[in-house]
C-alpha positions in Angstrom: 0.1 0.0 0.0 1.5 3.2 -1.0 1.6 6.6 0.8 -1.2 8.2 -1.2 -3.5 5.1 -0.6 -2.8 5.1 3.2 -3.6 9.0 3.2 -6.7 8.6 1.4 -8.0 5.7 3.8 -7.0 8.1 6.7 -9.2 10.8 4.9 -12.3 8.3 4.4 -12.0 7.6 8.2 -11.9 11.1 9.3 -14.7 12.2 6.9 -16.9 9.7 8.8 -15.5 10.8 12.2 -15.9 14.5 12.0 -18.6 14.9 9.2 -20.6 11.8 9.5 -20.4 10.8 5.8 -19.8 7.2 4.7 -17.8 8.4 1.6 -16.7 11.2 -0.7 -19.1 12.5 -3.4 -18.2 11.8 -6.9 -15.3 14.2 -8.0 -14.4 14.9 -4.2 -12.4 11.6 -4.2 -10.5 12.4 -7.3 -9.5 15.9 -5.8 -8.4 14.3 -2.4 -6.2 11.8 -4.1 -4.7 14.2 -6.6 -3.9 16.4 -3.4 -2.2 13.5 -1.7 -0.3 12.6 -4.8 1.2 16.1 -4.6 -0.2 17.3 -8.0 -1.0 21.0 -8.7 -4.9 20.7 -8.7 -7.5 23.1 -10.0 -11.1 21.9 -9.0 -14.1 23.3 -10.9 -17.2 22.3 -9.1 -20.7 24.0 -9.3 -22.3 25.8 -6.3 -23.1 23.1 -3.6 -20.5 20.7 -5.0 -18.6 20.4 -1.9 -15.5 22.2 -2.6 -14.6 23.0 1.0 -14.1 19.1 1.8 -11.5 18.8 -0.8 -9.0 20.8 1.6 -10.8 20.6 4.9 -10.4 16.6 5.1 -6.8 16.4 3.7 -6.1 19.1 6.4 -7.1 16.8 9.1 -4.7 14.2 7.9 -1.7 16.0 7.3 0.7 16.6 10.4 1.3 20.3 9.4 -1.1 23.2 8.8 -3.2 23.8 5.7 -3.4 27.3 4.6 -6.8 28.6 3.1 -6.8 31.9 1.3 -10.3 33.4 1.0 -11.7 36.8 0.3 -14.8 36.4 2.1 -14.9 37.4 5.7 -18.3 36.1 6.5 -17.5 32.7 4.9 -14.2 32.4 6.6 -15.8 32.9 10.1 -18.6 30.4 9.3 -16.3 27.8 8.2 -13.9 28.2 11.2 -16.9 27.9 13.5 -18.2 25.0 11.9 -14.8 23.3 12.0 -14.5 24.0 15.7 -18.0 22.7 16.4 -16.8 19.3 14.9 -13.6 19.1 17.0 -11.2 20.4 14.3 -8.8 23.3 15.4 -8.9 26.3 13.1 -8.7 29.9 12.9 -8.7 33.2 10.6 -6.8 36.3 10.0 -8.6 39.1 8.3 -9.2 42.8 8.7 -11.9 42.2 11.6 -9.6 41.3 14.2 -7.0 43.7 15.9 -3.1 43.5 15.3 -2.1 41.9 18.6 -4.5 39.1 18.0 -3.4 38.4 14.6 0.1 38.2 16.0 -1.1 35.7 18.8 -3.0 33.7 16.1 0.2 33.5 13.9 2.2 32.3 16.9 -0.2 29.7 17.6 -0.1 28.4 14.1 3.5 28.5 14.1 3.3 26.1 17.4 1.1 23.7 15.6 -2.1 24.4 17.3 -4.3 24.7 14.3 -5.0 22.2 11.4 -6.5 25.2 9.1 -5.4 28.7 9.2 -7.9 30.8 7.0 -6.2 34.0 5.7 -7.2 37.0 3.5 -5.1 37.6 0.5 -4.0 41.0 1.4 -2.5 40.0 4.7 0.0 37.5 2.9 2.6 40.3 2.2 2.5 41.8 5.8 6.0 41.6 7.4 4.5 39.7 10.3 3.0 37.0 8.2 6.2 36.8 6.2 8.2 36.4 9.4 5.8 33.6 10.7 5.1 31.6 7.5 8.8 30.6 7.5 8.4 28.9 10.7 5.3 27.0 9.9 5.0 23.5 8.5 2.5 24.4 5.7 1.7 21.1 3.8 -1.3 22.6 1.8 -2.1 25.9 0.2 -5.8 26.0 -0.8 -6.9 29.1 -2.8 -10.5 29.3 -2.5 -12.7 31.5 -4.9 -9.8 31.3 -7.3 -11.6 33.2 -10.1 -10.6 36.4 -8.1 -7.1 35.9 -9.7 -8.5 36.9 -13.1 -9.2 40.4 -14.2 -12.0 39.0 -16.4 -13.4 36.8 -13.4 -16.7 38.3 -11.8 -14.9 39.2 -8.7 -11.3 40.2 -9.6 -9.1 41.1 -6.5 -5.5 42.4 -7.3 -3.9 40.6 -4.1 -5.0 37.3 -5.5 -2.5 37.6 -8.3 0.4 38.1 -5.9 -0.4 35.0 -3.8 2.4 32.7 -5.3 4.8 35.6 -5.0 3.9 36.1 -1.4 4.3 32.4 -0.8 7.5 31.9 -2.7 9.2 31.2 0.6 7.5 27.8 1.1 9.4 24.6 -0.1 8.7 23.0 -3.3 7.1 20.1 -1.5 4.1 22.3 -0.5 1.0 21.0 -2.2 -1.1 23.7 -4.1 -4.9 23.4 -4.7 -7.1 26.1 -6.3 -11.1 26.0 -6.3 -13.8 27.8 -7.8 -17.5 27.4 -8.8 -17.6 29.9 -11.7 -14.8 29.8 -14.2 -14.9 30.5 -17.9 -12.1 28.9 -20.1 -10.2 32.2 -19.9 -10.3 32.4 -16.3 -9.1 28.8 -15.8 -6.0 29.5 -18.0 -5.4 32.7 -16.1 -5.7 30.7 -12.8 -3.1 28.2 -13.9 -0.7 30.6 -15.3 -0.9 32.9 -12.5 -0.5 30.1 -9.7 2.5 28.7 -12.0 0.8 25.2 -11.7 3.1 22.5 -13.4 1.4 19.5 -15.4 -1.8 20.6 -13.3 -4.8 18.1 -12.7 -8.0 20.2 -13.9 -11.0 18.3 -12.0 -14.3 19.4 -13.2 -17.7 18.1 -12.3 -19.1 20.2 -15.2 -21.6 23.1 -14.8 -24.7 21.0 -15.6 -27.3 20.9 -13.1 -29.6 18.3 -14.6 -32.2 18.6 -11.7 -32.7 22.3 -12.2 -35.3 23.5 -14.6 -34.0 26.9 -15.6 -37.0 29.3 -16.3 -37.4 32.9 -17.3 -40.6 34.8 -17.1 -40.9 38.2 -19.0 -43.4 40.4 -17.5 -44.0 44.2 -17.3 -46.1 43.9 -14.1 -44.0 41.6 -12.0 -45.6 41.8 -8.6 -48.8 39.8 -9.0 -47.1 37.2 -11.2 -44.4 36.7 -8.8 -46.9 36.3 -5.8 -48.5 33.6 -7.9 -45.1 31.8 -8.8 -44.1 31.8 -5.1 -47.4 30.6 -3.9 -47.4 27.8 -6.4 -43.6 26.9 -6.0 -44.1 26.8 -2.2 -46.3 23.8 -2.6 -43.1 22.0 -3.7 -41.1 23.0 -0.6 -39.2 25.9 0.9 -37.7 28.7 -1.2 -35.4 31.8 -1.5 -36.0 35.0 -3.3 -33.4 37.8 -4.1 -35.2 40.9 -3.8 -32.4 43.7 -4.5 -32.6 46.5 -2.0 -33.2 46.1 1.6 -36.4 48.1 1.6 -37.5 45.8 -1.1 -36.9 42.7 0.9 -38.8 44.2 4.0 -41.8 44.9 1.7 -41.9 41.5 0.1 -41.5 39.5 3.4 -44.3 41.5 4.6 -46.5 41.0 1.7 -45.9 37.2 1.4 -46.7 36.7 5.0 -49.9 38.6 4.4 -50.8 36.2 1.8 -50.3 33.2 3.7 -46.6 32.3 3.3 -44.5 32.8 6.5 -41.5 34.7 5.2 -38.5 36.7 6.8 -36.4 39.5 5.1 -32.6 39.1 5.4 -30.1 41.9 4.5 -27.0 43.7 5.9 -29.1 46.0 8.1 -30.2 43.5 10.3 -28.2 42.6 13.4 -25.7 40.0 12.9 -27.2 37.5 15.6 -30.6 37.9 14.1 -29.5 37.3 10.7 -28.0 34.0 12.0 -31.3 33.1 13.5 -33.1 33.9 10.3 -30.7 31.7 8.4 -31.2 28.8 11.0 -34.8 29.0 11.0 -34.9 28.8 7.2 -32.3 25.9 7.1 -34.5 23.8 9.7 -37.7 24.5 7.7 -39.3 26.8 10.3 -39.4 29.6 8.0 -40.1 28.5 4.5 -39.4 31.5 2.6 -36.7 34.2 2.9 -36.3 37.2 0.8 -32.8 38.4 0.8 -30.2 40.7 -0.7 -27.1 39.2 -2.3 -25.6 39.2 1.1 -27.4 36.0 1.8 -26.1 32.5 0.7 -22.5 32.3 1.2 -21.6 29.2 3.4 -25.2 28.5 3.9 -26.1 24.9 3.0 -30.0 24.0 2.6 -30.1 21.0 0.2 -34.0 21.0 0.0 -34.4 24.5 -1.4 -36.8 23.9 -3.9 -36.8 27.4 -5.9 -34.7 30.5 -6.1 -36.5 33.5 -7.6 -34.9 36.5 -8.9 -37.0 39.6 -8.9 -34.3 41.6 -10.8 -31.7 40.5 -13.3 -28.2 40.0 -11.8 -25.0 41.9 -13.3 -23.5 38.7 -14.5 -24.0 34.9 -15.4 -21.6 34.0 -12.7 -23.5 35.8 -10.1 -26.8 34.4 -11.3 -25.4 30.7 -11.7 -24.1 30.9 -8.0 -27.3 32.3 -6.6 -29.8 30.3 -8.5 -27.6 27.1 -8.0 -28.6 27.3 -4.3 -31.9 25.5 -5.4 -31.8 21.7 -5.4 -28.5 20.7 -3.9 -30.1 17.5 -2.8 -30.4 16.4 -6.5 -34.2 16.7 -6.4 -36.2 18.6 -9.1 -35.9 22.3 -8.3 -36.7 25.6 -10.0 -34.5 28.9 -10.5 -36.9 31.4 -11.9 -35.6 34.9 -13.3 -38.3 37.7 -13.7 -37.3 39.8 -16.5 -38.5 43.0 -18.6 -36.2 45.0 -20.9 -36.3 48.0 -18.8 -34.3 46.2 -16.2 -31.3 45.5 -18.5 -31.5 49.3 -19.8 -31.6 50.5 -16.1 -28.6 48.1 -15.2 -26.6 49.1 -18.2 -27.1 52.8 -17.4 -26.4 52.4 -13.9 -22.9 51.0 -14.7 -22.4 53.7 -17.3 -23.4 56.6 -15.1 -22.1 55.5 -11.7 -18.8 53.7 -12.6 -16.2 56.5 -12.0 -13.7 57.3 -14.7 -10.0 57.3 -13.4 -10.1 61.1 -12.9 -12.9 60.9 -10.7 -11.7 58.1 -8.8 -8.5 60.0 -8.2 -10.7 62.9 -6.7 -12.5 60.3 -4.3 -9.1 58.7 -3.2 -7.6 62.4 -2.6 -10.8 63.6 -0.8 -11.0 60.5 1.3 -7.3 60.8 2.4 -7.7 64.6 3.0 -10.8 63.9 5.2 -8.9 61.3 7.1 -5.9 63.8 7.7 -3.4 61.7 5.8 -0.4 63.3 4.4 1.5 61.8 1.5 3.3 58.8 2.7 1.4 58.3 6.1 -0.6 55.2 7.2 -4.1 54.8 8.5 -3.7 52.2 11.1 -7.2 51.8 12.3 -10.8 51.6 10.8 -12.3 55.1 10.8 -16.2 56.1 10.0 -16.8 56.8 6.5 -18.2 60.3 5.8 -19.6 60.4 2.3 -21.1 63.8 2.8 -17.7 65.4 3.6 -16.2 63.5 0.6 -18.8 64.9 -1.7 -18.0 68.4 -0.3 -14.4 67.9 -0.8 -14.5 66.2 -4.2 -17.5 68.0 -5.9 -19.0 64.5 -7.0 -22.3 63.1 -6.8 -22.9 60.7 -3.7 -23.8 57.8 -6.2 -20.4 58.2 -7.9 -18.8 58.3 -4.6 -20.2 55.3 -3.1 -19.3 53.4 -6.6 -15.7 54.7 -6.2 -15.4 53.5 -2.7 -16.5 50.1 -3.6 -14.1 50.2 -6.5 -11.2 51.2 -4.1 -12.0 48.4 -2.1 -12.4 45.9 -5.0 -8.9 47.1 -6.1 -7.7 46.8 -2.5 -6.6 50.4 -2.1 -8.7 50.4 1.0 -10.5 48.0 3.3 -14.5 48.4 3.7 -16.2 47.1 6.6 -20.1 47.5 5.8 -21.7 45.4 8.4 -20.4 47.4 11.5 -23.1 47.6 14.1 -24.3 51.1 15.3 -22.1 52.9 17.7 -22.0 55.5 20.2 -18.9 57.9 20.2 -18.4 59.8 23.5 -15.9 62.1 25.3 -16.2 63.7 28.7 -15.8 67.6 28.6 -15.3 67.9 32.3 -12.4 66.2 34.3 -13.0 63.0 36.6 -13.1 65.4 39.6 -15.4 67.9 38.3 -18.0 65.1 37.2 -17.6 63.9 40.7 -18.7 67.4 42.0 -21.5 67.6 39.3 -23.0 64.3 40.6 -22.7 65.7 44.2 -24.7 68.7 43.3 -27.2 67.1 40.9 -30.7 67.1 42.3 -31.9 64.3 40.0 -30.6 60.9 41.5 -31.5 59.2 38.3 -29.1 61.5 36.2 -26.5 61.2 38.6 -26.6 57.3 38.6 -27.0 57.2 34.6 -23.8 59.4 34.5 -21.9 57.3 36.9 -22.7 54.3 34.6 -21.5 56.2 31.7 -18.1 56.9 33.5 -17.6 53.2 34.1 -18.8 51.9 30.7 -16.6 54.4 28.6 -13.7 54.4 31.0 -10.8 56.8 31.6 -9.8 57.1 28.1 -12.9 59.0 27.4 -11.7 62.0 29.3 -9.1 62.6 26.8 -10.2 61.2 23.6 -13.5 60.0 21.8 -14.3 56.3 22.7 -16.8 54.3 20.7 -19.2 51.6 22.1 -21.7 49.5 20.3 -25.3 51.1 20.8 -26.8 47.5 21.4 -24.2 47.0 24.1 -24.9 50.3 25.8 -28.7 50.0 25.7 -28.5 46.4 27.2 -26.0 47.7 30.1 -28.2 50.9 30.9 -31.5 49.2 30.6 -32.8 52.2 28.3 -34.3 52.2 25.1 -32.4 54.0 21.9 -34.7 57.2 22.2 -34.2 57.3 25.9 -30.6 57.2 25.4 -30.5 59.8 23.0 -32.7 62.2 25.2 -30.5 61.6 28.3 -27.4 62.1 26.3 -28.7 65.4 24.7 -29.6 66.8 28.2 -25.8 66.1 29.5 -24.4 67.6 26.3 -26.6 70.5 25.5 -27.9 71.6 29.0 -25.3 70.3 31.4 -22.3 70.5 29.1 -20.8 67.4 30.7 -19.9 65.5 27.6 -20.0 65.5 23.7 -21.2 62.5 21.8 -22.2 61.3 18.2 -24.5 58.5 17.1 -22.8 56.5 14.4 -25.6 54.8 12.5 -23.6 54.8 9.0 -22.4 51.3 9.2 -19.5 51.7 7.0 -15.8 51.9 8.2 -12.6 52.4 6.1 -9.0 51.7 6.4 -6.3 52.5 3.8 -4.0 49.8 2.8 -0.5 51.0 2.8 0.7 54.7 3.0 -1.1 57.5 1.0 0.5 57.8 -2.4 1.1 60.9 -4.7 -1.6 59.6 -7.1 -4.2 57.0 -7.2 -2.3 53.5 -7.2 -4.4 52.2 -10.0 -3.3 52.3 -13.5 -6.0 54.1 -15.7 -6.1 51.3 -18.2 -7.0 48.7 -15.5 -10.1 50.9 -14.3 -11.2 51.3 -17.9 -10.8 47.5 -18.7 -12.7 46.7 -15.7 -15.7 48.8 -16.6 -15.8 47.3 -20.3 -15.6 43.8 -18.5 -18.6 44.5 -16.4 -20.6 45.8 -19.3 -19.7 42.7 -21.3 -20.9 40.4 -18.5 -24.2 42.3 -18.2 -24.7 41.7 -21.8 -24.2 38.0 -21.5 -26.7 38.0 -18.6 -29.2 39.8 -20.8 -28.7 37.4 -23.4 -29.7 34.6 -21.1 -32.7 36.4 -20.4 -33.9 36.9 -23.9 -32.4 33.7 -25.7 -34.6 31.6 -27.7 -32.2 28.7 -27.3 -32.2 26.2 -24.3 -31.2 28.0 -21.2 -29.0 25.3 -19.9 -27.0 25.1 -23.3 -26.6 28.9 -22.9 -25.1 28.7 -19.6 -22.9 25.8 -20.4 -21.7 27.4 -23.4 -20.5 30.4 -21.4 -18.6 28.1 -19.0 -16.9 26.5 -22.0 -18.9 23.6 -22.6 -19.7 24.2 -26.4 -20.8 20.4 -26.8 -23.8 20.7 -24.6 -27.0 19.5 -26.0 -30.6 20.6 -25.0 -31.9 19.8 -21.6 -35.5 19.4 -22.8 -36.7 20.8 -19.3 -36.3 24.7 -19.5 -39.1 27.1 -20.6 -37.5 27.3 -23.9 -37.4 23.6 -24.6 -40.7 23.1 -22.9 -42.6 25.5 -25.4 -44.8 23.3 -27.6 -43.6 22.9 -31.1 -40.6 25.0 -30.6 -37.6 23.5 -32.4 -33.7 24.5 -32.0 -33.3 27.3 -34.5 -30.0 26.8 -36.3 -28.2 29.7 -38.1 -28.4 30.2 -41.9 -25.5 29.6 -44.1 -25.7 33.4 -44.9 -25.5 34.2 -41.2 -22.5 32.0 -40.8 -20.7 33.5 -43.7 -21.5 37.3 -42.6 -20.2 36.6 -39.1 -17.1 34.8 -40.0 -16.3 37.2 -42.6 -16.4 39.9 -40.0 -14.2 38.0 -37.4 -11.8 37.0 -40.3 -10.8 40.7 -40.9 -10.6 41.8 -37.1 -11.4 41.0 -33.6 -14.7 41.8 -32.5 -16.9 41.9 -29.1 -20.5 40.8 -29.2 -21.5 44.4 -28.9 -19.6 45.3 -32.0 -21.0 42.3 -33.8 -24.5 43.6 -33.2 -23.8 47.1 -34.3 -21.9 45.9 -37.5 -24.7 43.4 -38.5 -27.7 44.8 -37.0 -28.6 41.6 -35.3 -30.2 40.9 -31.9 -28.0 39.8 -29.0 -29.4 36.3 -29.1 -28.9 36.0 -32.8 -25.2 36.9 -32.4 -24.8 34.4 -29.5 -26.4 31.6 -31.7 -24.3 32.1 -34.4 -21.1 32.5 -32.5 -21.9 29.3 -30.5 -22.2 27.3 -33.8 -19.0 28.7 -34.9 -17.1 27.9 -31.8 -18.7 24.5 -31.6 -17.4 23.9 -35.2 -13.9 25.1 -34.2 -14.1 28.0 -36.8 -14.0 30.7 -34.1 -12.3 31.3 -30.6 -12.7 33.5 -27.8 -9.6 35.8 -27.2 -8.0 34.7 -24.0 -6.1 37.8 -23.4 -8.9 40.2 -24.3 -12.3 38.9 -22.6 -15.5 39.2 -24.5 -13.7 39.4 -27.8 -13.7 36.8 -30.6 -11.6 36.0 -33.8 -11.4 33.6 -36.6 -9.0 30.6 -36.1 -7.5 31.5 -39.5 -7.1 35.2 -38.5 
């Protein structure tokens, strides 16, 4: 029995011991064997395909540590909690924990206290991490959400492109594994090239989900149609609806409950613990329906979700495939349903065009933010600070919508860290000295006021006599046994009438922290910003194409992910329409498109303009030419195509 066989047998034993599964799923076993054989391995499993077990189980077998690189703070924390609940030692390092705690966790990792260490990619280059990683016995590096490596992936992050460089100190014997649920052929190639995989094993379960009945309903009056669909679909089991905005989620949850389906809203504005309770009620079946923003879903496993409804069209095929793919993870027949009207696409395209900042605007936002934070050229911001959009607006002269988009873009390109799920806080500083406050309490004729002030002094501590100190509002309300309005009223009296303190209620739930020192100019090249915008528009066009296509919807999705030999599913709405046959391109259309691509490289939008075709017609003819090996996508220029004879 060779080493790989022995390791795999131990992995099967640990799978049963810690997870209670009798064996690996199809594909998982191949990945685990590949990892044990020390092959560079790329895993392409669809949403719900069990990617995390491909590194978590081997981690329990190795003597050393497994380093998991992930960009998703919430998913990191959820996975670490689940591992600890199973008795497996694990921890994470990201922007939510203070530097002293990061240092302690790295020391613990070096001393062999964890089987898995989850780390955000931007942390890899820090001097502390670089010093400690040399002393760790890292047996496996697992790059989760590996599509973030690629500029034409749907969630590009620059720090992902420097992972291999940051970990160059690791010995050659270290195993490497990359995993993603959404990767086009161009993205796959970019992952393999960037991570410098040698003779890699590329293990794919394919992107087909044969139990899903892909459905699109075009309707100008969505609300009554959605209500009817949900009530009908709820007869088959529990469901999930993506409702866009927080307000929309709340309104839909209220309306669906009114008409007889117990429903809860889920969004980032709901307190963290309450969100967890909503998740758990949905997973257990106590709440049959949840209406959520796209904050919902990561790391949540409900195998028997029977339908997923999108009220609005997502901005990319990748996002839609991931979200819709939360239906039917148990393999039973389930329904991903997209509601669509042409104005959705027009509005989404306009939103990108109008709200996506140009490089010059992004530079203004960057400088205005740094000025507002009081940062000189070359200086650092060491802690998270409240984001004040109104002050940035005043400094930059730009609209709020552009500023908000710009802040997200600066976060996307890792110029800054953005925390958007911060609980409401109270910022307070005492104006009087400790001695003077003591005298104030002695003279105070209202004993309740004196007691309230005494509690504030104890809660905010001595630092609040020289600096503004922040405490979570929820924590304060609990300790003071008071309601929010009562707290504000009492603080106002102490500030405006008694002049004992100053305070601010921080309800804006966004904090920012600059990564690295302030630069002379925006540290993102202009072409990178422009290319990313073009990529967003191209992805939106493909999503629009899915909504309006008259070909098999599963074929459309699989073509997008590189399977050009897919055949009709026979179950989607297009296939089900009675008497509808697959429309093949005419020879005239084939010749026209081929001639265009034979002379120059073209994008789908350019082909549309040149030939005056609809998007779905362009896609149909392109798919045919790719299938016949006459035309190919251009790897180095996503969204563009050329003739193979070019």
